[in-house]
N, C-alpha and C positions, 0 to 999 in steps of 0.2 A: 579170847580172841585167837584165831589161828592165822599165823603168819607163815607163808611158805616162800622160801628163798630159792629161786629157780634159775639155773643156767644150764646150757648143754655142753659145758666143757668140763675137764677133769682137774682144773687148777684148784688150789687151796683157798682161793680168795672168797668164794661163796661160803665155804665152811668156816673160815675165820669170821666172816660177817655173822653167820648164824651163831657161833659160839659166843661172840661178844655181845650180841643182842640178848641171848639167853642169860648170860651172866648179869647183864644190866637189869633184866626183869627180876631175877633172884635177889639182887642187891636192894631192890625196892620192896622186899618182903612179899613178893608175889610168888605163888605156886607156879612153877614153870617146868615144862617138859620139852626137851630138845629131842626131836626124832630124826634119825639118820635114814633117808631113803635113797642113798647114793650107792654107786657101784664100788667105790674105793674106801668107803667107811671112814672118812677123815673125822667126822663129828663123833662117831661111836668110839673111835680109838682115843680121841681127845678126852671124852668122858671117862674112859677106863684109866687113862694116865692121871686124870684129875682126881679120881677116886683113890688111886694108889698114893697120891701125894697128900691126901687128906686136906683138900683145899678148904679154906674158911667159908667161902661163899658156896652154899649147897644147892644143887639142882639135879633133876633127873634127866638121864640120857639113855635112849634105848633105840633099837632098830624099828623098822616099819612092820616087821612080821606080825601078823594077826591084828593089825590096827585099822586097815581100810574101812571095814564096816563100823568100827567104833567111832571113827572120825566122822563118818557121814550121819551118824545118829546123835542128834542134839542132846538126847537124854542119857547117853552112855556115861560110864564112870569117868573116862578120860576127859570128856567135854565138860562134865560138871565139877570134876575135882581140880583140874588145872585152870588157872586164870589165863595163862598164856601158853599156847602150844606153838613151837617154832619148828618148822620142818625144813631140812636141808635136802634138796633133791636136784639131781642132774638129768633126770628124764630117761636114764638108761633102762630102768625097770618101768616099763610103760604102765603096768597095772598099779603099782604103788604111787607113781607120779601123778597118774590121772586121779586116783582116789584122793590124794592130797589136794590137788587143785580144785576138785569138785567141792570139798569141804572148806576151802580157804576163804577167810574174810579179806585179807590183803595179800596180794602176790607182789613180792619184792624181786625186782629184776636187776641185778648188778651188771653194769655195762662198762667195759674198760675203754678208756679214751683212746687207746692205741689199737684196739681190736679191729681187724679188718675182714673177718669172716662173714661175708654178706649172706652166703648160702645158709650157714648155721643160724644166723639171726632170723632170716626168713622162715626157716623151719620152726623156730621158737615162736614167732608171731602166729604162724598157722595153728600151732598146738594151743596156744592161749585162746585164739578165736574159736576153735572147735569146741573147747571146753566151756565156752560161754553159753553153749546150748543147754548145758547142765547146771551152770552157776552164772546166770545172767547178772547177778548182783556183785560179781567179783570186782574188787577194786585192784587196780594195777598201779604200782608205784615203781618208777624206774629210777635207780640211783647211779650216779656216775662214780667210777673208780679212777683216781688219777695217781700219777707218779708223785713221788715226794717233791720232785723238782718243780711240780706245778702248783705247790702250796700257795694259797691265796687266790687262785683262779676260781671261777664259779662255773656252773653248768649252763651259763647264759649264752655261750658261744653257739650261734645258729648252726654251725657245722659240726657240733660235737656229736659223737656216736650215740650218746645217751638221749640227746634231744631228738635226733633223727628216729631212734627206735621208739621213743614215746609218742611221736606223731603218727607212727604207723600202726599203733595199737589203739583202737577206738576206746575212748574214755580214760585212757591212761594218763597219769600225771608224772611230771618230772620233779623229783625231790630237789629242794633248794640246798639241802646238805650234800656236800661232796665228801666221799670217803677216800682218804689218801692211803697208799699202799705202804704203810709204815714198815721200816726195815725189819723191826723185831717181831713183826706179827707171826711169821712162819715159825720162828724159834719158840714163841710162846705157845703156838698150837702144839708143837711137838712135845712141850713140857706139860700140857694139860692146863695151861694158864690163859688168861684173857688180859686186855689192857687194864682191867680193874683189879687184877691180882698182882701185877708186877710192881716192884718197888725199885726206884721211884716210878710213879705213874707217868705215862706220857699224857699230859693234860689235854693236848690237842686231839689225840685219838679218843680219849674219853669223851670229850665235848661233842665230837662228831657222832659217836654211837648214841649219846643221850639225845641229841638233836634229831637224829634219824628216827629213833623210836617215837618221839613226839609227832613226827610227820606221819608215821605209820598209823598211830592212834587216830590222828586227824583225818586221814584218808578213809579209815574204817567208818567214821561217823559222818563223812561227807555225803550229803544228799545229792543223788544224781539228778540232772535236769529232767523235766517231764519228757517222756518218750525215750529216754536214753536206754532203758532196758530193751524195749522192742527194737530200737535201732541197732543195738549191740548184737542181738540175735539175728536180725536180718543181714547185718554185715558178715556175721559168721557163716550163715547159710550161703551167701553170694560167693564168699571166698572158697567154700568147699566146692560149690558148683564149678567155679572157674578152675580150681585145681583138678577136679575130675575131668573136665573137658580137655584141659591141657594134657593130662595123662593119656586120655583116649586118642588125642591127636598124635602124640609121640608114638603110641602103640601102632597106629595105622601107618605112620611113616616108616616104622621099623619093618612092618609086614611088607609094604611096598618096596622098600629097599631090598628085602630078602628075595622078593619075587624077581626084581630086576637082575640080581646077581645070578639067580638060577637059570635065567634065560641066556646068560653070556657064555 
């Protein structure tokens, strides 16, 4: 299974999620590869620190270089050798990000409860919809990230950013699991560790990662309703047409405005 964790920000939260999911898979005696397709290489640096510390839970971590064609080929060594491939990407490298999304089984989108960057979210939605043209069977799972102070809350709030995002992406599902921003996570990332390595373990954090992986596996096996593939592609095409028309309109307005200024 290929799981891509995708967001267009440079925070460590996405990479923390990727590292913990990869460690959980390895703990289940599954062959797992964590691929870093980000600009800041949080996951790759985490893997190097982990290797230097001789962590007990072993897993492979590498960059995206040379892998796009391998991921797209179901018969490639990487696809056949590893049971789980987890990709951490921020979308900064369009070629690598697009290659990851085309090959992905389940796209996991973490959305912070306090995030308010509407333009960035819209850009992310457009990118997901465009890539459905090449991967119409893509499963999208949105997971809410909450502050520690919100522990015990769920993603059921109709106004939550995660729920709003999932509604705007056709066929996307909202995870029942909520991931909390545990205070020690960034420290563990800097040490090449995960919530499964630390002693004593944060049992709440461990339970959240385990539950999220189960939801990801369920999303992969979930059958889409009849016509969902065609509808997803149609929706992607309509969005691209609308976006193109809006860009042309903005261009004409700019030309007209320039003409008006030249006559003054």
